[in-house]
C-alpha positions as CSV (number, residue, x, y, z in Angstrom):
1,M,1.1,-61.0,-149.3
2,N,0.6,-64.7,-148.5
3,K,1.8,-65.6,-151.9
4,R,4.9,-63.4,-151.8
5,F,5.9,-63.8,-148.1
6,G,4.2,-67.0,-146.9
7,A,1.7,-67.5,-144.1
8,E,3.7,-65.2,-141.7
9,G,3.2,-62.2,-144.0
10,P,-0.5,-61.6,-143.4
11,R,0.0,-62.4,-139.7
12,R,2.7,-59.7,-139.4
13,L,0.5,-57.2,-141.3
14,T,-2.3,-57.9,-138.8
15,Q,0.1,-57.2,-136.0
16,M,1.1,-53.9,-137.7
17,Q,-2.6,-52.9,-138.1
18,N,-3.3,-53.7,-134.5
19,A,-0.3,-51.7,-133.3
20,V,-1.4,-48.7,-135.3
21,R,-5.0,-49.0,-134.0
22,K,-3.6,-49.1,-130.5
23,I,-1.4,-46.1,-131.0
24,S,-4.3,-44.2,-132.6
25,A,-6.6,-45.1,-129.7
26,A,-4.0,-44.0,-127.1
27,A,-3.4,-40.7,-129.0
28,G,-7.2,-40.0,-128.9
29,K,-9.6,-38.7,-131.4
30,D,-8.4,-35.1,-131.1
31,F,-4.7,-36.0,-131.8
32,A,-4.7,-34.5,-135.3
33,R,-6.3,-31.3,-134.1
34,N,-4.2,-31.0,-130.9
35,I,-0.9,-31.6,-132.8
36,A,-1.6,-28.3,-134.7
37,A,-1.3,-26.4,-131.4
38,S,1.9,-28.2,-130.3
39,S,5.1,-26.3,-131.1
40,D,7.8,-28.2,-129.3
41,G,7.1,-31.9,-130.1
42,K,6.3,-32.9,-126.6
43,Y,2.6,-33.5,-127.1
44,E,3.2,-35.8,-130.0
45,M,6.3,-37.5,-128.6
46,P,4.5,-40.5,-127.2
47,V,3.1,-41.3,-130.6
48,L,6.4,-40.7,-132.3
49,R,8.1,-43.1,-129.8
50,Q,5.5,-45.9,-130.2
51,V,5.7,-45.7,-134.0
52,N,9.6,-45.6,-133.9
53,D,9.7,-48.6,-131.4
54,F,7.3,-50.7,-133.4
55,Y,9.2,-50.5,-136.7
56,N,12.6,-50.6,-135.1
57,R,11.8,-54.2,-134.1
58,V,11.9,-55.3,-137.7
59,P,15.3,-56.9,-138.5
60,Y,17.8,-54.9,-140.7
61,V,18.5,-56.7,-144.0
62,S,20.4,-55.1,-146.9
63,D,18.5,-54.7,-150.1
64,Q,20.9,-57.0,-151.9
65,E,20.4,-59.8,-149.4
66,H,16.6,-59.2,-149.0
67,W,15.4,-58.3,-152.5
68,G,18.4,-59.3,-154.7
69,V,19.0,-55.7,-156.0
70,A,21.3,-52.9,-154.9
71,D,18.5,-50.5,-153.9
72,Y,14.8,-51.3,-153.3
73,W,12.3,-49.1,-151.5
74,A,9.7,-51.3,-149.9
75,T,6.2,-50.3,-149.1
76,P,5.4,-50.4,-145.4
77,A,3.3,-53.6,-146.1
78,E,6.3,-55.3,-147.9
79,F,8.7,-54.2,-145.1
80,V,6.5,-55.7,-142.4
81,A,5.2,-58.8,-144.3
82,S,8.7,-59.8,-145.3
83,W,10.0,-58.9,-141.9
84,G,13.1,-57.1,-143.0
85,G,14.5,-54.0,-144.7
86,D,17.1,-51.4,-144.7
87,C,17.2,-47.8,-143.6
88,E,14.8,-46.2,-146.1
89,D,12.2,-48.9,-145.4
90,Y,12.2,-47.9,-141.7
91,A,11.9,-44.2,-142.6
92,I,9.2,-44.8,-145.1
93,A,7.1,-47.0,-142.8
94,K,7.4,-44.4,-140.0
95,Y,6.5,-41.6,-142.3
96,M,3.4,-43.3,-143.8
97,T,2.2,-44.4,-140.4
98,L,2.5,-41.0,-138.8
99,K,0.8,-39.4,-141.8
100,D,-2.1,-41.9,-141.5
101,L,-2.4,-41.0,-137.8
102,G,-2.9,-37.4,-138.7
103,V,0.6,-35.8,-138.4
104,P,0.8,-33.1,-141.1
105,V,3.3,-34.0,-143.8
106,D,4.8,-30.5,-143.5
107,R,6.2,-31.7,-140.2
108,L,7.8,-34.9,-141.6
109,R,10.8,-35.3,-143.9
110,I,12.5,-38.4,-145.0
111,T,16.1,-37.4,-144.8
112,Y,19.1,-38.8,-146.7
113,V,22.3,-38.4,-144.7
114,R,25.9,-39.5,-144.5
115,A,26.2,-41.6,-141.3
116,I,29.8,-40.9,-140.2
117,R,30.1,-43.7,-137.6
118,I,29.2,-46.4,-140.1
119,G,30.7,-44.7,-143.1
120,E,27.7,-45.1,-145.3
121,T,24.7,-43.2,-146.7
122,H,21.6,-43.7,-144.6
123,M,18.0,-42.5,-144.3
124,V,16.1,-41.3,-141.2
125,L,12.8,-39.6,-140.6
126,A,13.0,-36.1,-139.3
127,Y,10.0,-34.6,-137.4
128,Y,9.7,-30.8,-137.3
129,P,7.4,-29.5,-134.5
130,T,7.2,-26.3,-136.5
131,P,8.6,-25.4,-139.9
132,T,11.6,-23.5,-138.3
133,A,12.2,-25.8,-135.3
134,E,15.1,-28.1,-134.9
135,P,13.9,-31.6,-136.0
136,W,13.7,-34.7,-133.9
137,I,15.4,-37.7,-135.6
138,M,13.8,-41.1,-135.8
139,D,16.4,-43.7,-136.8
140,N,16.7,-47.5,-136.9
141,L,20.3,-47.3,-135.7
142,V,19.5,-45.4,-132.5
143,D,16.3,-46.3,-130.7
144,D,16.0,-43.0,-128.8
145,I,14.4,-40.1,-130.7
146,Q,16.9,-37.3,-130.4
147,L,17.2,-33.7,-131.6
148,A,19.3,-33.3,-134.8
149,S,21.9,-31.4,-132.8
150,A,22.5,-34.5,-130.7
151,R,23.2,-36.5,-133.8
152,S,26.5,-35.1,-135.0
153,D,27.1,-38.5,-136.6
154,L,24.6,-37.6,-139.3
155,V,25.3,-35.1,-142.1
156,P,22.1,-34.3,-144.0
157,V,22.3,-34.3,-147.8
158,Y,18.6,-33.8,-148.9
159,S,15.2,-34.4,-147.5
160,F,11.7,-34.8,-148.9
161,N,8.0,-35.5,-148.1
162,D,4.9,-35.8,-150.2
163,E,5.0,-32.1,-151.1
164,D,8.6,-31.0,-151.6
165,L,12.3,-31.8,-151.8
166,W,15.0,-29.8,-150.0
167,L,18.8,-29.7,-150.3
168,A,20.5,-29.6,-146.9
169,S,22.9,-26.9,-148.0
170,G,21.0,-23.7,-147.5
171,G,17.6,-25.5,-147.3
172,A,16.8,-24.7,-150.9
173,R,13.6,-26.3,-152.3
174,K,14.3,-28.3,-155.4
175,G,10.8,-29.4,-156.5
176,G,8.4,-32.2,-155.5
177,A,9.4,-35.6,-154.1
178,S,8.1,-37.1,-157.4
179,T,11.6,-36.2,-158.7
180,V,13.0,-39.0,-156.5
181,R,12.5,-42.0,-158.7
182,L,12.5,-44.7,-156.0
183,W,9.9,-42.7,-154.0
184,K,7.6,-42.5,-157.0
185,D,8.0,-46.2,-157.6
186,M,7.2,-47.0,-154.0
187,I,4.1,-44.8,-154.1
188,D,3.0,-46.6,-157.3
189,K,3.4,-50.0,-155.5
190,M,1.4,-48.7,-152.5
191,D,-1.5,-47.7,-154.9
192,K,-1.4,-51.2,-156.4
193,E,-1.5,-52.7,-152.9
194,K,-4.6,-50.7,-152.1
195,R,-6.4,-52.1,-155.2
196,M,-5.7,-55.7,-154.2
């Protein structure tokens, strides 16, 4: 990371690790077990907020400007070390951090939406307290975590997690997330980072 992003890269990664440790310590050792008993999202909301707030501090930079390509899905380490990214980078970093903290992946979905206010496609992280519950939306455009019904500016297209891919129309499952090429590429990059 020092080679790719300069001396600030490792320092920023240390800040990320310290923030995640602090969030984990505040959540307590029984967080993963207690989350299973929660059905409305209120128990886990402090953790969701802290993760959302940490990553939303990273400046927004378009992929073209930041990476020199039209679409690049950064790993959480690349996102933080380079200190910039676009919507999917925020959603991915939040997803991976919550998963590492013990949030079950069946409660998390990276969601591709049409953002009506800005007239663009966009990605957010949706948190489902139960499989049939209305999701809470974690977004880099809006700092508050809100229920999906309060986000009429977002029109879902599809969503995915480690286990599956869903179309928004009718909620039909369409196979694993490995069918999303950029997700697969990002997972491969994360595996290489772990071996370094």
